[in-house]
N, C-alpha and C positions, 0 to 999 in steps of 0.2 A: 379510376380506383385510386385509391389514398396512398401515397408512398412517404413515410414520415421522413421529415429531413431534421428535426431537433429532437432531443434527447427526450422532453416531456411529451413529445407526441406519441411516444411507444407507450407511456402509462393509460394515455386517454384510448389506443388503439387497443390495448389488452383489457382495460376496462369494459369495451364495446364487446369482444370476444368473450371474456371470463368473467362477467359481472359478480357472480356468486363464488369464484375461486378464489381460496386465501392467497393473496400475495404476498403479506408479511405475518410473522409470528414472531412476537417480543415480550418475552415473559409471558403474562396472561391475556395479553392483547393479542387478538388474531383480525386482522384487517383484510375483508376481500379487497379485490380490483376496484371495485366499484364505490367502495367507502374510500379507500386511500386515493382515488381520483378526486371524487367530490371534495375531501378535506383539503387537498392541496389547493384545488379552485378556490376553495373559502379563504385560504390563507393569502392567494393571489391577489382576491380582491380586496383585502385588508392593506396589504402592501401598498397597491396602486393607491388606494384611498389617501394613505399617508404620506404618500409623496414619493414612492419607488419609480423611478423613470426606466427607461431602455438602458440597459448595460449598468445601471447602477450595483454597486457590490454591496451584498448582505452576508454579516458574517454569521456563523452559525456553533455557536459554543456550547455543544450539549454532548452529554456521553451516547454512546449508539443506543439510540431510542426509536420509537415509532414516529416521535416530534421531529427527529433528525432527517428521516427519509421524505415525511410531509413538507420539511422546510426545503429540501433540495428542489422538490417538484414544483413546490410554491413559489418560488424564488423565478424558476424559469418561466412558469408561467405568467409570472408579472413581468417578464421578458428582463429580468436582473441577470446577475452573474452570483452564484452562491461561492461561498468560503467557508469550507468546513474546517473548522480547528479542533484539535485533541482538548478533549473535556477535563485533561489534567493540566492545562496550559496555565503558569504563571502569570500574573498580572504583568507584569513588565513585557513579556513576552506577546501577551494579547494585544496590550495597547501598542506594541510595535505592527503587528497585524492590522488593527484597527486603522492605525495613522497610515501605513504604508499603502494599503487597500483603499483608502478612503472611504470605507462603508459608511454608508447612511444610517443602516440598521444592524441592530445586533438581536439575535433570538438566543437566548440564555435560560436556565433554570435557575429558581431562586435559590437552588443550595449553593451557587457561584456567586452569591451576592456581594461575598467580600471579595474574592476577586475582580469581579465586574467594577464593584464601586471604585477600587484603587486604580484600575485600568481606565475608566471614564474620566477620572480628575486628571490623568495624563494627557487629554484629549484637548485640540485646539477646535476642531470641527465638531459640529453638533451631532449627534447620534442617538435616534431612536431606540428604544429598548422592547422586545415581546417578551413577556416573562412566562415561563411554564413554571406552574407550580401553585401553591397556596398565596392569593393575594397579600394576604398578611404579612409575610415574608419578604416584600418587596421594600428595599430599603427607602426611607422618606423622603431621602435627598433625591431620589431618582423615580419617584412615583410621578413627576409631571410630565417624564418621557416615556410612560408606560402604559404597554397594552396587555391585556392578558389572555392567554393563548385559548382558556376554556370560553370564553367570548368568541373566538374565532372559528374554532374547529374542536369540539370537545372529543369526548371518547366514541371512536369509529365513525366521525364525521357527522353527527347526529343533530347539532345545533341548526338553527333558522335563517344563520349567517348566507345571504344569497352571494352566490358564485356569478361572476360575469364574465364575456368574454371581451377580450381586448383587443386594439390595432393602435398602432401597426405591429406586425408579427415580426418577432427575429427571425435572421435567416442564418444558413447553417454556418458561415463564416464570423457569425459574431459571437464572443466569448460566452462560453457556458459556466466556465469554472477557474478561480485560482484556487490551484492547490499548492500551499505554501511546505515547502522542504527544507530542513536545516542544512542540508551537504556537508562536508566536511570543517568548513570554517565559514565565521561569521555569522550575520544575522539571516533569519530564514527568508528563502526567496519564493516570489510566486511563481509558479509555472501557469502560463495561461493557456488554456485549453478551449477550443471552439467545439460547437455541437459536432461539427465536421469530424474534428480529431477524434473525438469522443465516440461517437459511434463506428469510425471506422475500427479503431481499436478493440471496441467491445465488439462486432460484428466477426473480426480476424479470430478473436479468441473465443467464441461461440461456435464457429466454424472447427476449428480442430479439436475443442473438446467434445464437439457434437451434441451440445446441449439440446435438451428436448423440454417440451410443455410439462411432461411428468417428473423433472428434475425438482428436488428439493435441498436446497444449498444451505451448509452450515457457516455463517459468516461472524467470526469469533476475532475480526480484527478493526481496529478502529477506521470509521468514513473517514477522517482525517489522513488515511494511509489510501494510497490510489488502489491498491490490492483489495481493501475490506471495500472501498466505495464502487468499485466496478462491479463486485457479485451483485448488488443491488440493480445497478443500470442494466446489466447482461439479463439480470433474471425478468426484470420488468420486460425486457425487449422480447424474450422466448416466452415470455408468459408461464415463468416457474412461481417457485415460493421461496421466498429468503426466512429463514429461522437466524435472527437476529440477536447475538450475546453481548452483553458489554465488555468482555475481555475472556481471555483463556487462563486466567489465573487458578480458577478451581477445574481443574481438567476433570475430574471424576464428573463433576455437573456435566460438562459439555459432550463427554461421551455418553452419558445417560440420553442426553438429548438425540444422539446420533440414532439411537434406539428408539426412543420414545415417538421421535417425527419421521422415521423412516427416511433417513437423510442419504442423497444418493452423492453429493458433491461435498468434499471438506477442504478447501483452499488452508493450507499451513505454512509457516514460515518454520526456520530452522529449531527457533525456539520451541516452537510446540513439540517438533521432534526430539530434542532433547528432554522436553519433560516427560513424552512418554515413553522414551528409553529405560528411564528410571523406574517405571512403574512395573510393577511383577502382579499385578491381578487384573491385566486384560482379559483372560478368557471369560470372565464373567458377563462382559458386554457381547450384545448380539449386533456385529457387522455386515450382517448380510443385507440389508439394502444398500450398501456403498458401493457406488460403482466407479468413481475416480476421486483420486487426492492429487492437489496441485502443490507444488512449491515455487516461490521466488522471494527475493529480498535477499537472499543469498545463496550461493550454490552450496547443495549438502555435500559432506564428504563421502567419497564412494563408500566406505563401511557402515555409514550410514543409512546408505540407499539399501546395501545389502538386508541388514537389520529390519528397516522398514518393509522390504518385501517380504520377510519372513512373517512379519506380525499381520500384514495383510496379503497373503498370496493371490488372492481372487479379484484385488480392486488394482484398476489401473493406475498409475504414476506418470505424472506428469512434471519432468523436472524442466523448468523455465527460467528466463533470464528477461529483465525488463528494469526501464528507470522511469522513473514520473514523468520524465521530460519529452517522453514517447511511449509511455505508458507500459508495452511490450516488445520486445524484440524476436524472442525466437522460443521454441521447444523444441524436446525431443519426445518423437513418439514412441508409446510405453513398448512396442515390440523393437525397439532399440535398445532399450534399458540395458539388458543382459550385454550385450556386444560393447556399447559404449557408455558405461555406467558415469564415466568423468564428464561427458559432454552435456551441455545444455542446448544442442540441437542445431536446428537450421532456423531461417527467419522463416516468421509466422507468413501466413496469406497476407498480399497485399502490402508487404515488405520487403524492402531490398538492402543487405547489409554488406559493408568490406572490410578488411583489416588493414590498414594503411600503415607505413612506416613516417620518420619525422617529415619526409619531404613531401607525402601525400601520395606516395606509388604505393600499389596494392602488393601485398608480400607473399610470397611464395606458401604452399601448405608446410605447416611445422614451425613458420617462421613468425615470433612475437609481433603484434603491432596495437594499434588502437583501432577500437569498434567503432565503425562510422554508421548511421542508419539513416535512411532515405525511405520515405512514404508518407501519406495522408496522417498517419498516426503521429508524426513527429509535431509537436504541439510550436506555438509560435514564439515561445523565448520567456523570458523573464520580466514581469510585471516593473515596471521603474527601475530597470536595469539594464540599459541599452549597451555598454560595455561588456558586461558579463553574457548578455545576448551574443554579441559579435565574437565572443571568444569562442563559445561552444556549437553557436547556429551558423553556417558558412554557407555561401553560395555554391548551388549544385550546377552541374553542367546541363541541366535540362530546365528551358522554360521559365528561370529564374526562381526557381522553388529553392529552399535551403534544407541543408541535411544536419543530422546532429551528429558532433563528435562527441563521444561517451566519456572520455576521461578513462575509459577503461581499457587494459591490456588482454588480447584476445590472441588466440593462434586457433586455425582449422584444420583437419585432416585431408586427405586426400578427396574424400567423399564430400567434402564442403561442412563435414558437421564443425559445429564450434568449441571451443573449449576457453572457460574464465580463467585467466592469470591473476589479476588482480586489478584494483584501481591504481591509478598513477600515485595518489596520495598513500596508498597502503602498500606500495613498495618499499623494502628496506635496502639500504646500501650501506653494506658492511664489509669490510676488510675489500674495498673496491669494485666488488661484486654487487650487483642489483638481486635483490633476491623476493620470491614471491612468499608473502605470509601464507597465502593460501596454501602454497604446496607444502608448507610446514605443517600449518593446521591438519593438512589432509594426515599426514604421514604420522601424526600423533592420533589421530581418531581410529586409527587402525587398530591402537592398541586395545585389548579386552578390559574393560571397565573404565574406559575413557567416556565420557558422556557429551562433553563440549571443550571445545579449545577457541583460545582467541591470542595471536602473536603480532607483536607491536614491536617497532624499533624506538629503542631509547638513546639520547644522546652519550656520545663516547667519544672522548679525547685521541684514544687511540685508533678504535675501529672504524669511527666515524657514527655508526647506529651499531648498540648492542642489541641483541635478539633476546626477546623476553617471551615467554610463553605463558599464559595464564590459562590453567587446566582443571576442569570440573571433572570430578570421579563418580561413577556409582556408588553409592552408599555401602556394598558390600564389597568395593576393591579394594586390594591391599596394597596397590601401585605405590610406589615411592618417587622422589622428584630423580634418584639416581637411575631409576627403572626406566622413566622416561628419556633423560638424556642417553644412556646407553643405547635405548630402542634408535632414537634419532642418529646417535654417532653411525651405527650400522645401515642406514636408511637414507641418509643426507650426505651430499658432499661436505667437508670439513667446514668450509664456510658458512653454510646455511646452519650448522647444529646452535640450537639456543644457548646464551652464555647462562640465563638465568631460566628456572622453572619453578613458577609458584603454584600450589594446590590451592584453590578458591573452591569455596561453597557455591557462588553463585558469581555469574558477570552480570556488570552493569547492564541496563537495557535503555535504549529511546523509546519515547510513547509509542514507537509502530513495532517494538519487539524486536529491533534489531541491537545486536551488539555493541555498545556504544564505546569505540575504542580509545575515544578522546578522554575521557576518563579513566581509561588505563593507563594512557600515557604518562597522565597527570597523577597518578595514584603513588 
């Protein structure tokens, strides 16, 4: 009996079990498992032919697309390491990732030729390019390093390119991916993920979501974001179907897809929920196929959870928390949502968590400390960053393994359920007090008419930091800055009441849809 140990093995296994089943729906393209497996093998053949060796890094610079999915599996089949970066990346950051990862191959689209040309000119190492799109759009200066995607694996893998089997095979402790995450400061850092890490995390999530072969998952999150990436990896493992969209900007089209494709699972982030809460015509959509919603990226305000439950009363909602450095930490079972709406749950299967004080001792229930994670989902650290790795990945008490110090403040209740307080770098020090921005955001979100809130600390000579809240209102709301300040004064301790309230139309976003507080602090 075959027991897969590598990420790509599950694509081959699902192709054997469900050859004619739709694995991927992307725009007008509909890929069966057999076609997806064949196309990724064809790409692997070409990657090996052009010199990709075991553990070589290959950067995928594409928007969400079938080519991006084929690329990640083709790279793994060629025994390489995939590095998916956001399709909106600018040249300087793309050049940084190419340099830092030491990539030997770049897979990209001809529509990105200007950004790619500028980035390639900054490199010292050679980097071959596989172009998706019209050959006539390839920059003349880069044609010598170019390979055409259509010559490798055309629509639905129908080309005659011969797929091959390669040896030696990778093993599960080999790297599968570098996932670059910007963090709070500095250049992007690449989280090193092995096959074992990724499969362990994916299987734990599949277990608590109770995924099954007939699940159809709508993925609107970028594959450069681990939350979006794992939707694909998980679906291939359990033999489901992924409906892949480029973004969630046009939410009406996304909601129409839920109805048209009979979607059963919809992963969201707080930004998507904020957009949903602004819509007034949701009743025209049929959400009868939806079985569950998931949220991670940031904890949802309690009031927003209540509103989401009202919008989707028959759908299971999973509040979750995770970090790229370990993929996922915890989840709240849907049957606990009414009793503990502010909680992000307990440790997921095959994962152990602790809340420690500054001396490394476990704290009592109700006491705030740092969240620390132990398990095979804990990744191997940061690429080319041993000092940063040593800061967050520290020796555990057992068998020489490492545990992850998250940099997040949490507390737990008497039953062991976890509550997110805030990131260390998101805590505000004002009037001698340490204040959770998340707590203030939750209080403001309780107000009817408030869609979204971001709270930051600004330098202040007297206070240390002055609290400022950026508030997005529903179009029909008549709230004013004074209304919000009055509510805060009634609900918060005096030291936690914002000094400034600014009503804004939108909040700035990172490429992964999170609120970009660095931009707010500098605005």
